[in-house]
C-alpha positions in Angstrom: -17.3 -25.3 -2.7 -18.3 -21.9 -4.0 -21.3 -20.2 -2.5 -23.0 -16.9 -3.4 -23.9 -14.9 -0.2 -24.1 -11.2 0.3 -23.4 -8.5 3.0 -25.0 -5.2 3.7 -23.3 -1.9 2.8 -25.1 1.5 3.1 -28.4 -0.4 3.6 -28.0 -2.3 0.3 -26.8 -5.8 -0.6 -23.4 -6.5 -2.0 -22.9 -10.0 -3.5 -19.7 -12.0 -3.5 -18.5 -15.4 -4.3 -16.4 -17.4 -1.9 -14.6 -20.7 -2.0 -14.1 -21.5 1.6 -10.9 -22.8 3.3 -10.0 -23.7 6.8 -7.1 -21.3 6.6 -7.5 -17.8 8.1 -6.0 -16.1 5.1 -8.1 -14.7 2.2 -7.6 -13.4 -1.3 -10.2 -10.8 -2.3 -10.5 -10.5 -6.0 -11.7 -7.0 -7.2 -12.9 -6.6 -10.8 -12.3 -3.8 -13.2 -14.4 -1.2 -15.0 -17.7 -2.4 -16.3 -17.0 -5.9 -15.1 -18.3 -8.0 -12.2 -17.0 -11.1 -10.4 -17.3 -13.3 -13.5 -13.8 -12.2 -14.6 -12.4 -14.2 -11.6 -14.3 -17.5 -12.3 -11.1 -19.4 -13.2 -9.4 -18.2 -10.0 -12.3 -18.9 -7.6 -13.0 -22.3 -9.1 -9.5 -23.6 -10.0 -6.9 -21.9 -7.9 -5.5 -24.7 -5.7 -4.3 -23.0 -2.5 -5.4 -23.2 1.1 -6.8 -19.7 1.2 -10.3 -18.4 1.3 -11.0 -17.1 -2.3 -13.5 -14.3 -2.5 -14.7 -12.3 -5.5 -16.8 -9.2 -4.9 -19.4 -7.6 -7.1 -18.8 -3.9 -6.5 -21.8 -1.6 -5.9 -24.0 -1.4 -9.0 -22.2 -4.3 -10.6 -23.3 -7.9 -11.2 -25.7 -9.1 -8.5 -25.1 -6.2 -6.1 -27.7 -3.6 -5.6 -27.7 -0.3 -7.5 -26.2 2.8 -5.8 -27.0 6.3 -6.8 -23.5 7.8 -6.4 -20.4 5.8 -7.2 -16.8 6.8 -6.3 -13.4 5.2 -5.5 -14.1 5.8 -1.9 -17.4 3.9 -2.0 -15.7 1.0 -3.7 -12.9 0.9 -1.1 -15.4 1.1 1.7 -17.4 -1.7 0.2 -14.3 -3.9 0.3 -13.7 -2.8 3.8 -17.2 -3.8 4.8 -16.7 -7.2 3.3 -13.5 -7.7 5.3 -15.3 -6.6 8.5 -18.4 -8.7 7.7 -16.4 -11.9 7.3 -14.0 -10.9 10.2 -11.0 -11.5 8.0 -7.7 -11.0 9.9 -5.3 -11.0 7.0 -6.1 -10.4 3.3 -4.3 -10.3 0.0 -6.1 -7.8 -2.3 -6.0 -8.8 -6.0 -7.3 -6.1 -8.3 -7.7 -5.9 -12.0 -7.4 -2.5 -13.7 -9.9 -0.3 -11.7 -9.8 -3.1 -9.1 -6.1 -2.5 -8.8 -6.7 1.1 -8.1 -9.2 0.1 -5.4 -6.6 -2.4 -3.9 -3.9 0.3 -3.8 -6.2 2.9 -2.3 -7.5 0.4 0.3 -3.9 -0.4 1.3 -2.9 3.2 1.6 -6.0 3.8 3.9 -6.2 0.5 5.8 -2.8 -1.1 6.1 -3.6 -3.0 9.3 -5.0 -6.2 7.8 -3.4 -6.3 4.3 -0.7 -8.9 4.1 -0.1 -8.7 0.3 -1.1 -7.2 -3.0 -1.7 -8.6 -6.4 -1.8 -5.8 -9.0 -3.2 -7.2 -12.2 -3.3 -5.1 -15.5 -3.3 -1.9 -13.6 -1.2 1.2 -12.7 -0.4 3.8 -10.1 -2.0 6.3 -12.5 -4.7 5.2 -14.9 -5.3 7.7 -17.7 -8.3 6.6 -20.0 -8.5 7.3 -23.7 -11.0 10.1 -24.4 -12.7 7.8 -27.0 -13.6 5.3 -24.2 -15.0 8.1 -22.0 -17.0 9.4 -25.0 -18.4 6.1 -26.1 -19.3 4.9 -22.7 -21.3 8.1 -22.3 -22.9 8.5 -25.7 -22.4 5.3 -27.8 -22.2 2.2 -25.7 -22.6 -0.2 -28.6 -19.5 1.3 -30.1 -17.7 0.8 -26.9 -18.8 -2.8 -26.7 -17.7 -3.4 -30.3 -14.3 -2.0 -29.6 -13.6 -4.3 -26.6 -11.9 -7.1 -28.5 -9.3 -4.7 -29.8 -8.6 -2.9 -26.6 -9.0 -5.6 -23.9 -7.6 -8.7 -25.5 -4.6 -10.2 -27.3 -5.4 -10.4 -31.0 -5.3 -14.2 -31.1 -7.4 -14.8 -28.0 -10.3 -17.1 -28.8 -13.4 -15.4 -30.1 -15.7 -17.3 -27.7 -13.7 -15.8 -24.8 -14.1 -12.3 -26.2 -17.8 -12.8 -26.9 -18.5 -14.1 -23.4 -16.7 -11.1 -21.8 -18.6 -8.6 -24.0 -21.9 -10.3 -23.1 -21.3 -9.9 -19.4 -20.1 -6.3 -19.7 -23.2 -5.4 -21.7 -25.3 -6.2 -18.6 -23.7 -3.3 -16.6 -25.5 0.0 -17.0 -23.6 2.3 -19.4 -23.5 5.2 -16.8 -21.9 2.8 -14.3 -19.3 1.8 -16.8 -18.6 5.5 -17.7 -18.3 6.3 -14.0 -15.8 3.5 -13.5 -13.6 4.8 -16.3 -13.9 8.4 -14.9 -12.7 7.1 -11.6 -9.7 5.5 -13.3 -9.0 8.6 -15.3 -8.7 10.6 -12.0 -6.7 8.0 -10.2 -3.1 8.9 -9.3 -1.1 7.5 -6.4 2.3 7.6 -8.1 3.9 9.5 -5.2 2.7 6.9 -2.6 3.8 3.7 -4.3 7.1 3.6 -2.5 5.4 3.3 0.8 4.0 -0.1 0.0 5.8 -2.5 2.4 3.9 -5.8 1.9 4.8 -8.4 -0.7 3.4 -7.5 -4.1 2.8 -9.6 -7.2 2.5 -7.6 -10.4 0.7 -9.3 -13.4 0.5 -7.9 -16.9 -0.1 -9.3 -20.4 2.7 -8.6 -22.8 0.1 -7.2 -25.3 -1.8 -5.1 -22.9 -2.8 -1.8 -24.6 -4.8 -0.2 -21.8 -2.3 -0.6 -19.0 1.0 -1.5 -20.8 4.0 -3.3 -19.4 5.7 0.0 -18.5 3.0 0.5 -15.8 3.9 -2.8 -14.3 7.7 -2.0 -14.5 7.0 1.2 -12.5 5.5 -0.9 -9.7 8.5 -3.3 -9.8 11.0 -0.4 -9.6 9.2 1.3 -6.7 7.9 -1.5 -4.6 10.7 -3.1 -2.7 9.3 -6.5 -2.1 7.7 -7.1 -5.5 7.6 -9.8 -8.2 6.8 -9.0 -11.8 5.2 -11.7 -14.0 4.7 -10.8 -17.7 2.3 -13.2 -19.3 3.0 -13.9 -23.0 0.2 -13.7 -25.6 -2.2 -11.9 -23.3 -3.8 -8.5 -23.3 -5.6 -6.5 -20.6 -7.9 -9.4 -19.6 -5.0 -11.6 -18.7 -6.8 -13.6 -16.0 -9.4 -14.6 -18.5 -7.0 -15.1 -21.4 -4.3 -17.1 -19.6 -6.0 -18.4 -16.4 -3.6 -21.2 -15.8 -0.5 -19.0 -16.0 -2.1 -16.4 -13.7 -3.2 -19.1 -11.2 0.3 -20.6 -11.2 1.8 -17.1 -10.6 -0.6 -16.5 -7.7 0.0 -19.9 -6.2 3.7 -19.4 -6.3 3.4 -15.9 -4.8 1.2 -17.1 -1.9 3.5 -20.1 -1.2 6.8 -18.1 -1.3 5.8 -14.7 -0.1 2.7 -15.0 2.1 2.2 -18.4 3.7 5.7 -18.7 5.2 5.7 -15.1 6.6 
């Protein structure tokens, strides 16, 4: 059963959702720019595996408290505090877009308790289109209106797109802008070859923001990696094709994590 607790980080509250399991293992789902844990609803509720399933609201996102200064380091340390607060011994980090950057940076800093990575619609370097940075700073409505084109496959159901935009619109524009700036400055290309835990790479075949070539770079440079390209999906693959994403995660956990 999912519950909605919180932990304290820098004297403020960070919310997360958890679907408890008796297993010691945990998957921590980390959302992308301008999102919150809602993007992982189908994974938290429907993923049928014997792991603790946890989705965090990063600082200043969703139900978490507002923070004055945001950075990649603050996001990484928030995830670290979650791991410590729940006394998790072994975690699989699953990050979408910015969340994938956080997962990579966390692993490079704290390898001790990471037993696997799931890199979803992300890259080792995340350049952001100048128009996105401009609109999130000066014309947020235009940014929101452009989401269906940038973040989704063209034939994805309109109600899915509308629901996503509604949730993103709840995040403060300056927070969304900062998220994309963090992405734009992210670059760990030279460190990817050092990843030595099993890695699942997920990408939609119609992803415009982090195209398939980004995923293929991971596959080429991470020794123990599995690439799953999801057909008829864009950047928001876990929302557009939740069953296919869940099946890929379930197979990855069974074949690469649980038996190790």
